[in-house]
C-alpha positions in Angstrom: 168.2 100.0 72.9 166.2 97.3 71.0 167.8 94.6 73.2 166.7 96.4 76.3 163.1 96.7 75.2 163.1 93.0 74.3 164.3 92.0 77.7 161.7 94.2 79.3 159.0 92.6 77.2 160.2 89.1 78.1 160.1 90.1 81.8 156.5 91.3 81.5 155.5 88.2 79.6 157.1 86.0 82.3 155.2 87.9 85.0 151.8 87.6 83.1 152.5 83.9 82.5 153.2 83.3 86.2 149.9 85.0 87.1 148.0 82.9 84.6 149.4 79.6 85.9 149.1 80.6 89.6 152.8 80.6 90.4 152.6 82.7 93.5 156.3 82.4 94.5 157.5 83.6 91.1 155.0 86.5 91.2 156.2 87.5 94.7 159.9 87.4 93.7 159.4 89.4 90.5 157.2 92.1 92.2 159.5 92.5 95.2 162.5 92.7 92.9 160.9 95.4 90.7 157.7 97.0 92.1 157.2 98.8 88.8 156.0 95.5 87.3 152.7 96.0 89.1 151.9 98.4 86.3 152.6 95.9 83.6 149.9 95.5 80.9 149.4 93.3 77.8 150.2 95.0 74.5 146.8 94.9 72.8 144.1 94.6 75.4 145.9 96.7 78.0 145.1 94.0 80.6 146.9 94.6 83.9 148.1 91.7 86.1 145.0 92.3 88.2 142.8 91.7 85.2 144.7 88.6 84.3 144.5 87.2 87.9 140.7 87.9 88.0 140.1 86.3 84.6 141.9 83.1 85.6 140.5 83.0 89.1 143.9 83.1 90.8 142.6 84.2 94.2 145.9 84.0 96.1 147.8 86.0 93.6 144.9 88.5 93.3 145.0 89.0 97.1 148.8 89.5 97.0 148.5 92.1 94.3 145.6 93.9 95.9 147.6 94.4 99.0 150.2 96.2 96.9 148.3 97.8 94.1 146.9 101.3 94.7 143.9 101.0 92.4 141.7 97.9 92.2 139.5 99.6 89.5 142.2 99.9 86.9 140.8 99.9 83.4 141.8 98.0 80.3 141.4 99.0 76.7 137.6 98.8 76.8 137.3 100.5 80.2 136.6 97.2 82.0 137.6 96.7 85.6 139.0 93.5 87.1 135.6 93.1 88.8 133.8 93.1 85.5 136.1 90.4 84.1 135.8 88.3 87.2 132.0 88.5 87.0 132.2 87.7 83.2 134.2 84.6 83.8 132.3 83.4 86.9 135.2 83.7 89.4 133.1 84.2 92.5 136.0 84.2 95.0 137.7 86.9 93.0 134.5 88.9 92.8 134.2 88.8 96.6 137.8 89.7 97.2 137.7 92.7 94.8 134.5 94.0 96.5 136.2 93.6 99.8 139.2 95.6 98.6 136.8 98.5 97.6 136.2 97.9 93.9 133.2 99.9 92.8 130.3 97.9 91.4 128.8 100.8 89.4 131.4 101.2 86.6 130.5 101.2 82.9 132.6 99.8 80.1 133.0 101.5 76.7 131.7 98.6 74.6 128.0 98.6 75.4 127.9 100.6 78.6 127.5 97.6 80.8 128.3 97.0 84.5 129.6 94.0 86.3 125.9 93.1 87.1 125.1 93.0 83.4 128.1 90.6 82.8 127.1 88.3 85.6 123.5 88.1 84.3 124.5 87.7 80.7 126.9 84.9 81.3 124.6 83.2 83.9 127.0 83.3 86.9 124.4 83.0 89.7 126.9 83.1 92.6 128.7 86.2 91.2 125.3 87.9 90.7 124.3 87.2 94.3 127.6 88.5 95.6 127.2 91.7 93.6 123.6 92.2 94.7 124.5 91.6 98.3 127.4 94.1 98.1 125.3 96.8 96.5 122.6 96.3 99.0 124.9 96.8 102.0 127.2 99.5 100.5 126.7 103.3 100.5 125.6 102.9 96.9 122.2 101.8 98.2 121.7 105.1 100.0 123.4 107.5 97.5 122.3 106.0 94.2 119.5 103.6 95.2 119.6 99.8 95.2 116.5 99.4 93.0 118.1 101.8 90.5 121.2 99.6 90.5 119.3 96.4 89.9 117.5 98.0 87.0 120.6 99.8 85.5 120.5 99.9 81.7 123.3 99.6 79.2 123.5 101.8 76.1 120.8 99.8 74.4 118.4 100.2 77.3 118.7 96.6 78.4 118.7 95.8 82.1 120.4 92.7 83.6 117.0 91.0 83.6 116.8 91.5 79.9 120.1 89.8 79.4 119.4 86.9 81.7 116.1 86.3 80.0 117.7 86.4 76.5 120.3 83.8 77.4 117.9 81.6 79.3 119.4 81.9 82.8 116.2 81.4 84.9 118.0 81.3 88.2 119.6 84.6 87.6 116.3 86.0 86.4 114.6 84.8 89.6 117.3 86.4 91.8 117.0 89.8 89.9 113.2 89.7 90.2 113.4 88.8 93.9 115.6 91.9 94.4 113.3 94.3 92.6 114.0 94.0 88.9 111.2 95.5 86.8 109.5 92.7 85.0 108.0 95.0 82.3 110.9 97.3 81.7 111.4 98.3 78.1 114.6 98.8 76.1 115.6 102.0 74.5 116.0 103.1 70.9 118.9 100.9 69.9 118.8 97.1 69.2 115.3 96.0 70.0 113.4 99.1 70.9 110.5 98.8 73.4 111.3 95.1 74.2 110.5 93.7 77.6 112.3 90.8 79.3 109.5 88.6 78.0 110.3 89.6 74.4 113.9 88.7 75.1 112.9 85.3 76.6 110.6 84.6 73.6 113.5 85.4 71.2 115.9 83.1 73.1 113.3 80.3 73.5 113.6 79.8 77.2 110.5 78.2 78.7 111.9 78.4 82.2 112.5 82.2 81.9 109.1 82.7 80.4 107.5 80.8 83.3 109.5 82.9 85.8 108.5 86.2 84.2 104.9 85.3 83.8 104.7 84.3 87.5 106.0 87.8 88.4 103.3 89.5 86.4 104.9 90.0 82.9 102.3 91.2 80.5 101.8 88.9 77.4 100.1 91.7 75.6 102.7 94.5 76.0 104.0 95.4 72.5 107.4 96.6 71.6 108.0 99.8 69.6 107.0 97.9 66.4 103.7 96.8 67.9 104.8 93.1 68.3 103.8 91.2 71.4 106.1 88.4 72.8 103.9 85.8 71.1 104.7 87.2 67.6 108.4 87.4 68.5 108.4 83.7 69.5 106.7 82.8 66.2 109.2 84.8 64.2 112.1 82.9 65.8 110.4 79.6 65.4 110.1 79.0 69.2 106.8 77.1 68.9 106.6 75.9 72.5 107.2 79.4 73.8 104.6 80.8 71.3 102.0 78.3 72.6 102.5 79.5 76.2 102.6 83.2 75.2 99.5 82.9 73.0 97.0 85.4 74.4 94.2 82.8 73.8 95.9 80.3 76.2 95.0 80.2 79.9 96.4 82.8 82.2 99.3 81.7 84.5 99.2 82.1 88.3 100.9 85.3 89.3 102.3 86.4 92.7 99.5 88.6 94.2 101.6 90.5 96.6 104.0 93.5 96.3 107.6 92.5 96.0 108.5 94.0 99.4 106.0 91.7 101.1 107.2 88.6 99.2 110.8 89.3 100.0 110.1 89.5 103.7 108.7 86.0 103.8 110.6 83.4 105.7 112.9 81.7 103.2 111.6 78.2 103.8 108.0 79.2 103.6 108.6 81.3 100.6 110.2 78.3 98.9 107.1 76.2 99.7 104.8 78.8 98.0 107.1 79.3 95.1 107.3 75.6 94.4 103.6 75.3 94.6 103.1 78.3 92.2 105.7 77.0 89.7 104.2 73.4 89.8 100.8 74.8 89.1 102.1 76.8 86.1 103.9 73.7 84.8 100.6 71.8 84.9 99.1 74.7 82.9 102.0 74.4 80.4 101.5 70.6 80.1 97.8 71.2 79.3 98.7 73.7 76.6 101.5 71.7 75.1 100.0 68.2 75.3 98.9 68.2 71.7 102.2 69.5 70.4 105.6 67.9 69.8 107.0 70.2 72.5 105.3 68.4 75.4 107.1 68.9 78.7 108.8 65.9 80.3 106.6 63.8 82.6 107.2 63.5 86.4 110.3 61.8 87.5 110.3 58.5 89.4 111.1 60.4 92.6 108.0 62.6 92.1 105.9 59.5 91.4 107.1 57.9 94.6 106.2 61.1 96.5 102.7 61.0 95.0 102.3 57.4 96.2 103.2 58.5 99.7 100.7 61.3 99.5 97.9 59.0 98.3 98.3 56.7 101.3 97.8 59.6 103.8 94.8 59.8 105.9 91.7 61.6 104.5 92.0 64.0 107.4 95.0 65.6 105.8 93.7 65.8 102.3 92.8 69.2 101.0 89.0 69.5 100.5 89.4 72.0 97.6 91.3 69.8 95.2 91.1 66.4 97.0 94.5 65.8 95.6 97.2 67.1 98.0 97.9 67.1 101.7 97.0 70.2 103.7 100.1 72.3 104.5 98.5 75.7 105.3 96.1 76.4 108.2 93.8 79.4 108.1 93.4 81.5 111.2 91.3 82.2 113.1 88.8 79.6 111.9 91.3 76.7 111.7 90.5 75.3 108.3 93.3 73.8 106.3 94.2 73.8 102.6 97.1 72.8 100.5 99.6 75.5 99.3 98.4 75.2 95.7 94.8 76.1 96.7 96.0 78.9 98.9 97.9 80.3 95.9 94.8 79.9 93.7 92.8 81.8 96.3 95.3 84.7 96.3 96.3 84.6 92.6 93.1 84.0 90.7 93.3 87.6 89.5 96.4 89.5 88.4 97.5 92.3 90.7 96.2 95.7 89.6 98.7 98.4 90.4 96.1 101.1 89.8 93.8 99.7 92.6 94.5 101.5 95.9 92.6 99.0 98.1 94.0 95.5 98.5 92.0 92.4 97.9 90.5 91.1 101.2 90.9 87.4 101.4 88.2 85.2 102.9 88.1 81.5 103.9 86.4 79.5 101.2 84.7 77.3 103.8 83.2 79.8 106.3 83.6 83.1 104.4 85.4 84.7 107.4 88.2 87.1 106.7 91.7 85.6 106.8 94.0 87.3 109.3 96.8 84.7 109.5 98.1 81.8 107.5 100.2 79.2 109.3 102.3 76.4 108.0 100.8 73.3 109.6 102.5 70.1 110.6 101.3 67.1 108.8 100.0 64.7 111.4 97.6 61.8 110.7 96.7 61.4 114.4 95.4 65.0 114.6 97.9 65.9 117.2 98.4 69.6 117.9 100.1 71.2 114.9 103.3 73.1 115.3 102.9 76.2 113.2 103.9 79.8 113.2 101.9 82.7 111.8 101.9 84.2 108.4 100.1 87.5 109.1 98.0 89.2 106.6 97.5 93.0 106.9 94.6 94.0 104.7 95.1 90.8 102.7 98.9 91.1 102.5 101.3 88.4 103.8 104.1 89.8 105.9 105.8 87.1 107.9 106.0 83.3 108.2 107.9 80.7 110.1 107.8 76.9 109.9 107.6 74.2 112.5 110.6 72.0 113.1 108.9 68.7 112.1 107.7 69.9 108.7 110.1 70.7 105.8 108.6 72.9 103.2 111.6 72.4 101.1 110.1 69.0 100.1 106.5 69.6 99.3 104.2 66.8 98.5 103.7 66.7 94.7 100.6 65.4 93.0 99.9 63.1 90.1 97.5 65.5 88.7 96.6 69.1 89.3 93.5 71.2 89.0 95.3 74.2 87.7 95.6 73.0 84.1 92.4 74.6 83.0 93.5 78.1 83.9 94.1 80.1 87.1 90.7 81.7 87.5 88.7 78.9 89.1 88.9 75.9 91.5 87.9 72.6 89.9 87.2 71.1 93.3 84.8 73.7 94.7 81.8 71.5 93.7 82.7 69.0 96.4 82.4 71.4 99.3 79.3 69.5 100.6 81.6 66.8 101.9 83.4 69.0 104.3 81.4 68.0 107.3 82.8 64.5 107.7 86.3 65.8 108.6 87.8 66.1 112.1 87.9 69.2 114.3 90.8 70.8 112.6 90.6 68.9 109.4 90.2 70.8 106.1 86.4 70.5 106.0 85.4 70.6 109.6 83.8 73.9 110.6 84.5 75.0 114.2 81.6 75.8 116.4 82.2 79.6 116.3 81.9 79.5 112.5 78.7 77.3 112.3 76.3 80.2 111.5 78.5 81.5 108.7 78.8 78.0 107.3 75.1 77.5 107.1 74.8 80.7 105.1 77.6 79.7 102.9 
């Protein structure tokens, strides 16, 4: 009897070893010889061969087993599914294959009540996170349970995936979650760190990148946890001096996205990337100004960025933004035709934090002629003042809703500046005092006022 059990144990060990090493031929031979081996598990962790294949990223073996295994959501000792372990170990192909086979994305383990989305965010596996978000968005789960509810799902400590990504410093995962509707000011429950927001977690972990991302999405630096501590105090407690300097309520406010998430997410990806880079660059300049007198000063611009600045400085004055006199104009205002750089457009929109209690949206006006802005277009940079290829970014009651880019202008490579005017805070333009020089520009240059706007300009 003991010899029979020993042989069975050796057989199961051989199968698990073959799965780990990716020996597909041996796995096929052993499963076809004895289909019961599909139910084999390890002694302690109760890991099935599906779990083992997912952990080690053996996609061919996993596909072979899924075609023969009746349950892709089989549980191990801690009620973890193969999908959870694939997300935990960053095996993107296995995550996609398990989702394709019908694995359920809304399963909770027995350790801390976490889902596969929590695991992908905690371990910083961006591709796995994107695959899970895409699957949840297109599955019946989005209708029955709610996609936003899935993105903001909490573990037993009340932590959302955004909390975990911020705590571990995965800024790309935090950005993806925020872009899909994660609540930037969500608070944890009664266990662990009660009342903590993702900004508290980022301050505790010391991630400047995550703090920058959260602040840009409207995280409140003054929101306390259950003990009355704001993120600034958490950063001080954990000796995160650079983070504390940025979170200090006395420091300058960062630029914040002024639009509801649903409008931002509908932007053309390339144009959205242009505006996001402009916003993040402006906030980096703010950070450099705050940290310049500390030992935590941010790294200076790379050689590539300096070369780009030299290229920008050699451009014609016709293309220079007349708000900051520092960058090339990439955005054109309709219907008046004035141009500004993306940074100044962001400052125009973001000089105040969005107020969720305000029912009426902010009506944006052109800073040159004071006419209402109905469209923003991404303009082609052309020193010869040729007709710009642009496509509209419409604003309905001040809200951007759509944008496309011309073929000859790549917003993925914005012109970067040697210095920025955002370092003194986000509530003002440094270059507004130079508006008197607008008249010397061309017909569609940044400062030239078209004929139909002349009366309004004289009043301005």
